[in-house]
C-alpha positions in Angstrom: -8.0 -65.7 -44.1 -5.0 -63.7 -45.3 -7.0 -60.9 -46.0 -8.7 -60.8 -42.4 -5.3 -61.4 -40.4 -4.2 -57.8 -40.6 -7.6 -56.6 -39.6 -7.6 -59.0 -36.5 -4.1 -58.0 -35.8 -5.1 -54.4 -35.8 -8.2 -55.0 -33.7 -6.1 -56.9 -31.1 -3.7 -54.1 -30.8 -6.3 -51.7 -30.4 -7.8 -53.7 -27.8 -4.5 -54.0 -26.0 -4.0 -50.3 -26.1 -7.6 -49.7 -24.6 -7.0 -52.2 -21.7 -3.4 -50.6 -21.1 -4.9 -47.1 -20.9 -7.6 -48.2 -18.7 -5.3 -50.1 -16.4 -3.2 -46.8 -16.2 -6.2 -44.5 -15.5 -7.0 -47.1 -12.9 -3.9 -46.9 -11.3 -3.7 -43.1 -11.4 -7.1 -42.8 -10.2 -6.1 -44.3 -6.7 -3.5 -41.6 -5.6 -5.8 -38.9 -7.2 -8.6 -39.9 -5.0 -6.4 -40.1 -1.9 -5.2 -36.5 -2.8 -8.7 -35.3 -3.3 -10.3 -36.9 -0.2 -8.9 -34.3 2.3 -10.3 -31.4 0.2 -13.7 -33.2 -0.2 -13.7 -33.6 3.6 -13.1 -29.8 4.1 -16.0 -28.9 1.7 -18.3 -31.3 3.0 -17.6 -30.4 6.4 -18.6 -26.7 5.6 -22.1 -27.9 4.9 -22.6 -30.0 7.9 -24.2 -29.3 11.3 -22.1 -29.4 14.5 -23.8 -32.9 15.3 -22.2 -34.4 12.0 -18.8 -33.3 12.4 -17.7 -35.7 15.2 -18.6 -38.9 13.4 -16.7 -38.6 10.0 -19.5 -38.4 7.6 -18.5 -37.7 4.2 -21.8 -36.5 2.8 -23.9 -34.3 5.0 -27.6 -35.3 5.2 -28.5 -31.7 4.7 -26.5 -28.9 3.3 -26.4 -26.2 5.7 -25.7 -23.0 3.8 -26.3 -20.8 6.8 -22.8 -21.7 8.0 -21.5 -19.5 5.2 -24.0 -16.8 6.3 -22.8 -17.0 9.9 -19.1 -17.0 9.3 -19.3 -13.9 7.3 -21.6 -12.2 9.9 -19.3 -13.4 12.7 -16.1 -12.2 11.2 -15.0 -9.9 8.5 -13.7 -12.7 6.2 -14.0 -10.4 3.3 -11.9 -7.8 4.5 -9.3 -10.5 5.5 -9.4 -11.7 2.1 -8.9 -8.3 0.6 -5.9 -7.8 2.9 -4.3 -10.9 1.6 -5.2 -10.0 -1.9 -3.3 -6.6 -1.6 -0.2 -8.3 -0.2 -0.4 -11.0 -2.9 -0.7 -8.3 -5.7 2.3 -6.4 -4.4 4.7 -9.3 -3.5 3.9 -11.0 -7.1 4.7 -7.6 -8.9 7.9 -7.4 -7.0 8.9 -11.0 -7.5 8.2 -10.9 -11.3 10.0 -7.5 -11.8 13.1 -8.0 -9.8 13.5 -11.8 -10.6 13.0 -11.1 -14.2 15.7 -8.5 -14.1 18.1 -10.9 -12.3 17.3 -13.8 -14.5 17.9 -11.7 -17.7 21.3 -10.6 -16.4 22.4 -14.2 -15.4 21.0 -15.7 -18.7 21.4 -13.3 -21.6 24.4 -10.9 -20.6 27.9 -12.0 -20.5 30.1 -10.6 -17.8 32.8 -11.7 -15.6 31.8 -13.8 -12.6 28.4 -14.5 -13.9 28.3 -18.3 -13.0 29.9 -17.7 -9.7 27.0 -15.3 -8.8 24.6 -17.8 -10.1 26.1 -20.4 -7.7 25.7 -18.0 -5.0 22.1 -17.6 -5.8 21.6 -21.4 -5.7 23.4 -21.7 -2.5 20.9 -19.4 -0.8 18.0 -21.7 -1.8 19.5 -24.1 0.5 19.1 -21.8 3.6 15.9 -22.5 5.4 13.8 -19.4 6.0 13.5 -20.1 9.7 17.2 -19.4 10.1 16.7 -15.8 9.0 13.4 -15.3 10.8 14.8 -13.9 14.0 17.6 -11.6 12.4 14.7 -10.1 10.1 12.5 -9.3 12.8 15.3 -7.6 14.8 16.1 -5.5 11.7 12.3 -4.6 10.9 11.8 -3.8 14.6 14.7 -1.4 14.8 13.6 0.4 11.6 9.9 0.6 12.9 8.3 -1.5 10.3 6.8 -4.0 12.8 3.0 -3.5 12.7 2.9 -2.7 8.9 2.9 -4.7 5.7 6.2 -3.5 4.6 8.0 -6.5 6.1 6.0 -8.9 4.0 6.1 -6.7 0.7 9.4 -5.0 0.5 11.7 -8.2 0.6 10.0 -9.5 -2.4 11.1 -6.5 -4.4 14.6 -7.5 -4.2 14.5 -11.0 -5.8 13.8 -14.4 -4.7 16.4 -17.0 -5.7 13.9 -19.7 -6.6 12.2 -17.3 -9.0 15.5 -16.1 -10.4 16.4 -19.6 -11.2 13.0 -20.1 -13.0 13.4 -17.0 -15.1 17.2 -17.9 -15.9 16.4 -21.3 -17.0 13.6 -20.1 -19.0 15.4 -17.4 -20.8 18.3 -19.5 -21.5 15.9 -21.8 -23.6 15.4 -18.8 -25.8 17.4 -18.5 -29.1 20.2 -16.0 -28.4 19.8 -15.0 -32.1 17.1 -12.7 -30.8 19.5 -10.6 -28.9 21.9 -10.5 -31.6 19.5 -9.3 -34.3 18.1 -6.8 -31.9 21.5 -5.4 -31.1 22.5 -5.1 -34.8 19.3 -3.0 -35.3 20.7 -0.6 -32.4 18.5 -2.2 -29.4 19.8 -1.7 -25.9 19.6 -4.5 -23.3 16.9 -2.8 -21.6 14.8 -2.6 -24.9 15.4 -6.2 -25.7 14.0 -7.3 -22.3 11.1 -5.1 -22.3 10.0 -5.6 -25.9 11.3 -8.9 -26.9 12.3 -11.3 -24.0 9.5 -10.3 -21.6 6.6 -11.1 -24.1 8.3 -14.6 -24.8 8.6 -15.3 -21.1 4.9 -15.3 -20.3 4.9 -18.9 -19.2 7.8 -18.0 -16.7 5.8 -15.0 -15.6 2.6 -17.0 -15.1 4.6 -19.6 -13.0 6.2 -17.1 -10.7 2.9 -15.3 -10.2 1.2 -18.7 -9.3 3.9 -19.8 -7.0 4.4 -16.4 -5.4 0.4 -15.9 -5.0 0.0 -19.3 -3.3 3.2 -18.6 -0.9 2.1 -15.3 0.0 -1.5 -16.1 0.3 -0.8 -19.0 2.6 1.8 -17.4 4.6 0.9 -17.6 8.3 4.1 -17.0 10.4 5.3 -13.7 8.9 2.0 -12.1 9.1 1.6 -13.3 12.7 4.9 -11.7 13.7 4.5 -8.4 11.9 0.8 -7.7 11.8 -0.9 -6.6 15.2 -4.0 -4.8 14.1 -6.7 -7.1 13.8 -8.3 -5.0 10.7 -5.1 -5.7 9.0 -5.1 -9.4 9.4 -4.7 -11.6 6.3 -7.1 -14.6 5.5 -4.9 -17.1 7.2 -4.7 -15.1 10.5 -8.4 -14.5 10.3 -8.8 -18.5 10.1 -6.6 -18.7 13.0 -8.4 -16.3 15.1 -11.8 -17.6 14.1 -10.8 -21.4 15.1 -9.8 -19.9 18.7 -13.0 -17.9 19.0 -15.1 -20.5 20.7 -14.5 -22.7 23.9 -17.8 -24.2 24.9 -19.0 -25.5 21.3 -17.7 -27.6 18.4 -16.9 -25.2 15.8 -15.0 -27.4 13.2 -17.7 -27.0 10.5 -17.5 -23.2 10.8 -13.6 -23.4 10.5 -14.0 -25.7 7.3 -16.5 -23.1 5.8 -14.0 -20.4 6.4 -11.1 -22.7 5.0 -13.3 -23.3 1.9 -13.9 -19.7 1.3 -10.4 -18.6 1.4 -9.2 -21.5 -0.8 -11.4 -20.7 -3.7 -9.3 -17.8 -5.0 -6.3 -19.9 -5.2 -8.2 -22.5 -7.1 -9.4 -20.0 -9.6 -6.0 -18.7 -10.1 -4.4 -22.0 -10.7 -7.0 -23.4 -13.1 -7.1 -20.0 -15.0 -3.3 -20.0 -15.3 -2.8 -23.6 -15.8 -1.7 -24.0 -19.3 1.0 -21.2 -19.2 2.0 -22.5 -15.8 2.7 -26.2 -16.8 4.4 -24.8 -20.0 6.6 -22.5 -17.9 7.6 -25.2 -15.5 8.3 -27.6 -18.4 10.5 -25.1 -20.2 12.6 -24.2 -17.2 13.9 -27.8 -17.3 15.4 -27.5 -20.8 19.2 -27.6 -21.0 20.7 -24.1 -21.8 23.1 -23.3 -24.4 
């Protein structure tokens, strides 16, 4: 009896852990299903016929693959997505380079007024983007940039406060001894950044790339203001024009088809960078030195 009691205790403890984990998974499954239900509805609607759209049917009776053929024949969806990809690459590159430089200066270099400048950077994060929308449009109109991609790309090369904050917090989590050892060997601040800090900051770089790509790819208002040529429309503008192209027939299934197509690149980007993205976000919350 005495020999079996430790075994029974261990089994009861193991059973308790299993029940607890099952309960936790069940609790988490409910909000996960609620979050995935809209995405499932979008994808399923993209395979429906027009008659199945109005009564909310989660699973179509027959998969209408011709919906995808139709939307690519009707509108240059591929061109719109390539336009968005160009803007995303240019903006993400600008965000990484400019925000990394600013974050490095605020995290690794010591100079008078550093904390005050960082406080000002944080303060600009509290300013809603819609407040500066009209002044920006007036400025870009006066210099002749309206109708081009320049208003969408150029501001991203001068640092974004949120991305500067991410780089600054991540770089403060790196040991300062890295810089001190490199300076003893005669390395300059630029060389330390390029050869030491930047390679170690891959999680932060990945986080900025993901955040920037999602923001610029899903941006609707700024391209609507600055892009007038339909051939230069982004994916979101393409979806908008497609939704307004019909007046005498239900087109929700075609709209969801386009939405499914233009969402795929973001899903691929996120899941391919998920490990480094989560690591970068986690490390930015560490206390600095």
